[in-house]
KOLKEDREN-277044 format. One record per residue (C-alpha): residue in one letter; x, y, z. Coordinates in Angstrom, 3 decimals. Layout:
BEGIN
[pt 'A' [X Y Z]]
...
//
This chain:
BEGIN
[pt 'M' [171.454 157.704 73.186]]
[pt 'R' [168.412 156.962 75.309]]
[pt 'Y' [165.351 159.014 76.169]]
[pt 'V' [162.706 159.052 78.850]]
[pt 'T' [159.401 160.893 78.611]]
[pt 'L' [157.936 162.049 81.924]]
[pt 'R' [154.751 163.620 83.156]]
[pt 'V' [155.766 166.126 85.829]]
[pt 'F' [153.164 167.817 88.000]]
[pt 'P' [152.944 169.836 91.233]]
[pt 'D' [151.300 167.997 94.112]]
[pt 'D' [148.853 170.871 94.688]]
[pt 'G' [147.786 170.800 91.021]]
[pt 'A' [147.207 173.637 88.519]]
[pt 'A' [150.756 174.916 87.813]]
[pt 'F' [154.358 175.345 88.965]]
[pt 'H' [154.202 179.144 89.354]]
[pt 'P' [151.551 181.670 90.523]]
[pt 'V' [151.270 183.131 87.015]]
[pt 'G' [150.595 179.681 85.639]]
[pt 'K' [147.992 179.074 88.338]]
[pt 'A' [146.174 182.287 87.437]]
[pt 'L' [146.150 181.297 83.764]]
[pt 'A' [145.022 177.751 84.576]]
[pt 'A' [142.086 179.116 86.583]]
[pt 'E' [140.810 181.065 83.561]]
[pt 'P' [138.503 178.787 81.488]]
[pt 'S' [138.850 180.920 78.358]]
[pt 'I' [142.613 180.231 78.155]]
[pt 'T' [144.449 177.000 77.323]]
[pt 'R' [148.183 176.843 77.941]]
[pt 'E' [149.883 174.786 75.232]]
[pt 'A' [153.653 174.726 75.690]]
[pt 'I' [156.812 176.251 77.133]]
[pt 'H' [159.333 176.686 74.328]]
[pt 'R' [162.128 178.255 76.401]]
[pt 'I' [162.691 179.172 80.032]]
[pt 'E' [165.859 180.585 81.593]]
[pt 'E' [167.052 182.386 84.716]]
[pt 'L' [168.778 185.736 84.100]]
[pt 'A' [171.780 187.093 85.974]]
[pt 'D' [169.541 189.374 88.062]]
[pt 'G' [167.547 186.393 89.351]]
[pt 'S' [164.429 186.983 87.271]]
[pt 'G' [163.174 184.454 84.753]]
[pt 'V' [162.291 184.710 81.071]]
[pt 'M' [159.953 182.384 79.249]]
[pt 'L' [158.645 181.890 75.731]]
[pt 'G' [155.221 180.275 76.000]]
[pt 'E' [152.399 179.247 73.688]]
[pt 'A' [148.674 179.457 74.453]]
[pt 'R' [145.266 179.788 72.831]]
[pt 'G' [141.828 181.181 73.615]]
[pt 'D' [140.981 184.674 74.828]]
[pt 'R' [144.112 186.736 74.171]]
[pt 'E' [142.737 189.897 75.784]]
[pt 'R' [142.025 188.041 79.024]]
[pt 'Y' [145.502 186.480 78.863]]
[pt 'E' [147.102 189.917 78.629]]
[pt 'E' [144.911 191.187 81.473]]
[pt 'I' [146.145 188.399 83.760]]
[pt 'L' [149.790 189.151 82.951]]
[pt 'T' [149.233 192.885 83.449]]
[pt 'E' [147.574 192.351 86.846]]
[pt 'S' [150.113 189.813 88.153]]
[pt 'E' [152.614 191.086 90.720]]
[pt 'Y' [155.075 188.486 89.427]]
[pt 'V' [155.238 189.704 85.809]]
[pt 'E' [157.839 192.406 85.127]]
[pt 'D' [157.392 192.676 81.366]]
[pt 'F' [155.720 190.778 78.534]]
[pt 'A' [154.939 190.832 74.825]]
[pt 'V' [152.344 188.778 72.963]]
[pt 'T' [152.209 188.005 69.250]]
[pt 'G' [149.852 185.859 67.210]]
[pt 'A' [146.338 185.691 65.803]]
[pt 'D' [143.362 183.387 65.191]]
[pt 'G' [143.060 182.460 68.839]]
[pt 'R' [146.646 181.171 69.252]]
[pt 'W' [149.707 183.157 70.287]]
[pt 'Y' [153.245 183.164 71.638]]
[pt 'S' [154.210 185.238 74.636]]
[pt 'Y' [157.569 186.453 75.902]]
[pt 'M' [157.488 187.105 79.630]]
[pt 'Q' [160.029 188.306 82.186]]
[pt 'F' [158.871 187.303 85.647]]
[pt 'Q' [159.877 186.963 89.281]]
[pt 'M' [160.908 183.403 90.003]]
[pt 'T' [159.736 181.481 93.050]]
[pt 'D' [161.958 179.068 94.962]]
[pt 'L' [160.264 176.173 93.168]]
[pt 'S' [160.645 177.579 89.660]]
[pt 'R' [164.281 178.527 90.350]]
[pt 'E' [165.057 175.033 91.631]]
[pt 'M' [163.448 173.389 88.626]]
[pt 'V' [165.311 175.592 86.126]]
[pt 'G' [168.517 174.979 88.054]]
[pt 'Q' [168.113 171.226 87.690]]
[pt 'R' [168.379 171.603 83.909]]
[pt 'R' [171.840 173.099 84.335]]
[pt 'E' [173.114 170.443 86.716]]
[pt 'T' [171.942 167.216 85.089]]
[pt 'E' [173.887 165.435 82.347]]
[pt 'L' [170.561 164.767 80.621]]
[pt 'M' [169.350 167.164 77.930]]
[pt 'M' [165.765 168.403 78.127]]
[pt 'E' [164.050 168.549 74.764]]
[pt 'M' [161.837 171.548 74.147]]
[pt 'P' [159.018 172.381 74.113]]
[pt 'I' [157.468 171.241 77.379]]
[pt 'R' [153.843 170.379 76.573]]
[pt 'I' [151.349 171.652 79.150]]
[pt 'Q' [148.375 169.379 79.882]]
[pt 'E' [144.865 170.347 80.979]]
[pt 'D' [145.528 169.073 84.510]]
[pt 'G' [148.536 171.402 84.870]]
[pt 'S' [151.186 168.730 84.362]]
[pt 'G' [154.014 169.073 81.869]]
[pt 'I' [155.212 166.426 79.426]]
[pt 'V' [159.021 166.448 79.394]]
[pt 'T' [161.492 164.341 77.392]]
[pt 'L' [165.067 163.901 78.643]]
[pt 'V' [167.824 162.592 76.367]]
[pt 'G' [171.312 161.371 77.219]]
[pt 'D' [173.853 158.613 76.911]]
[pt 'D' [173.837 155.451 79.033]]
[pt 'G' [176.207 156.964 81.567]]
[pt 'A' [173.952 159.944 82.199]]
[pt 'F' [170.933 157.702 82.704]]
[pt 'G' [172.953 155.416 84.934]]
[pt 'D' [173.603 158.193 87.442]]
[pt 'A' [169.940 159.108 88.063]]
[pt 'L' [167.153 161.307 86.869]]
[pt 'P' [167.168 164.938 88.052]]
[pt 'D' [166.535 165.283 91.781]]
[pt 'L' [163.254 167.208 91.723]]
[pt 'P' [161.746 168.993 94.750]]
[pt 'D' [159.528 167.019 97.128]]
[pt 'S' [156.483 169.028 96.009]]
[pt 'I' [156.812 167.651 92.452]]
[pt 'S' [155.560 164.231 91.354]]
[pt 'V' [156.841 162.353 88.316]]
[pt 'E' [155.276 159.628 86.188]]
[pt 'V' [157.403 157.767 83.608]]
[pt 'L' [155.474 157.550 80.328]]
[pt 'E' [158.023 156.062 77.935]]
[pt 'I' [161.647 154.944 77.742]]
[pt 'G' [163.547 154.080 74.577]]
[pt 'E' [166.519 154.559 72.264]]
[pt 'R' [166.981 157.978 70.654]]
[pt 'H' [168.899 157.977 67.357]]
[pt 'A' [169.687 161.596 66.548]]
[pt 'G' [170.187 162.836 63.003]]
[pt 'M' [172.481 165.527 61.686]]
[pt 'D' [169.881 168.202 62.494]]
[pt 'D' [170.377 167.273 66.150]]
[pt 'L' [174.154 167.690 66.124]]
[pt 'F' [174.198 169.810 69.273]]
[pt 'A' [170.963 168.515 70.792]]
[pt 'C' [172.940 165.952 72.782]]
[pt 'L' [174.459 168.721 74.927]]
[pt 'T' [173.086 169.738 78.309]]
[pt 'A' [172.137 173.350 79.045]]
[pt 'R' [175.386 173.816 81.015]]
[pt 'Q' [177.467 172.303 78.205]]
[pt 'Q' [175.813 174.559 75.621]]
[pt 'E' [176.600 177.558 77.840]]
[pt 'I' [180.261 176.553 78.157]]
[pt 'L' [180.573 175.814 74.437]]
[pt 'D' [179.043 179.180 73.558]]
[pt 'A' [181.517 180.975 75.843]]
[pt 'A' [184.461 178.986 74.455]]
[pt 'V' [183.554 179.877 70.866]]
[pt 'R' [182.954 183.561 71.675]]
[pt 'L' [186.265 183.876 73.519]]
[pt 'G' [188.262 182.213 70.741]]
[pt 'Y' [189.091 178.912 72.438]]
[pt 'Y' [188.765 177.092 69.094]]
[pt 'Q' [190.663 179.687 67.056]]
[pt 'N' [194.053 178.836 65.566]]
[pt 'P' [196.128 180.017 67.313]]
[pt 'R' [193.975 179.605 70.427]]
[pt 'E' [192.873 182.944 71.920]]
[pt 'A' [191.444 181.706 75.246]]
[pt 'T' [192.245 179.164 77.935]]
[pt 'H' [190.137 176.995 80.229]]
[pt 'A' [190.626 179.697 82.863]]
[pt 'D' [189.229 182.384 80.536]]
[pt 'V' [186.128 180.326 79.793]]
[pt 'A' [185.771 179.449 83.488]]
[pt 'A' [185.742 183.124 84.460]]
[pt 'E' [183.011 183.786 81.882]]
[pt 'V' [180.634 181.046 83.125]]
[pt 'E' [181.692 181.152 86.806]]
[pt 'V' [182.965 177.587 87.240]]
[pt 'S' [186.448 176.159 87.819]]
[pt 'P' [188.919 175.642 84.942]]
[pt 'S' [188.927 171.899 85.637]]
[pt 'T' [185.134 171.833 85.243]]
[pt 'V' [185.435 173.657 81.914]]
[pt 'G' [188.027 171.137 80.738]]
[pt 'E' [185.846 168.209 81.752]]
[pt 'H' [182.780 169.634 80.004]]
[pt 'L' [184.673 170.519 76.814]]
[pt 'R' [185.988 166.948 76.600]]
[pt 'K' [182.431 165.624 76.945]]
[pt 'I' [181.156 168.161 74.401]]
[pt 'E' [183.775 167.199 71.840]]
[pt 'S' [183.161 163.492 72.392]]
[pt 'R' [179.398 163.805 72.045]]
[pt 'V' [179.401 166.138 69.048]]
[pt 'F' [181.969 164.105 67.118]]
[pt 'S' [180.114 160.890 67.953]]
[pt 'Q' [176.999 162.439 66.429]]
[pt 'F' [178.964 163.646 63.412]]
[pt 'L' [180.357 160.170 62.780]]
[pt 'G' [176.856 158.754 63.061]]
[pt 'D' [177.463 156.103 65.704]]
[pt 'G' [174.382 157.248 67.682]]
[pt 'R' [176.157 157.485 71.033]]
//
């Protein structure tokens, strides 16, 4: 497998979302990382973030923001993790959507820099890199920091899967696709994740190939 590390930043600086911009404008707060970000079925987003500094001021900003629907903060000694459900903008929705469409896997966390940029590492096989990097919005700039070979270990058995492939695999396991006798079909899985049965079949073949390649240790 190969990897590429990118610095991704909005052309207007500060952050990719109004909540992030408000936090970036507060000198007593330093954003550290995004450990998880997803779009829910109702169109809102959820994020697990890490930050340090003035926790009370951080909570004030989230409480006052019209974009934040709910949040919880845990941590001490000037560093904390926050769970936040928020209203997504067109830009944040498009960026999260790109994770689901690309064949490249995004490693987490995303490290947030002082200038508002994010350091992102994408991993995939040669074929995925040959197609192209994710097609980001025009308002986002990208700088390539590093490219190299990524040799995953056994702890990374499923790390080679994209977000979409992990979603399909999760649905297939839950529905009994891998039970003996099989309890679900491609059509059943397709209905669960809202894609076509042929797409499910294609993804499951790629999943099985990638996971077994990792298991056999050939590094593909």
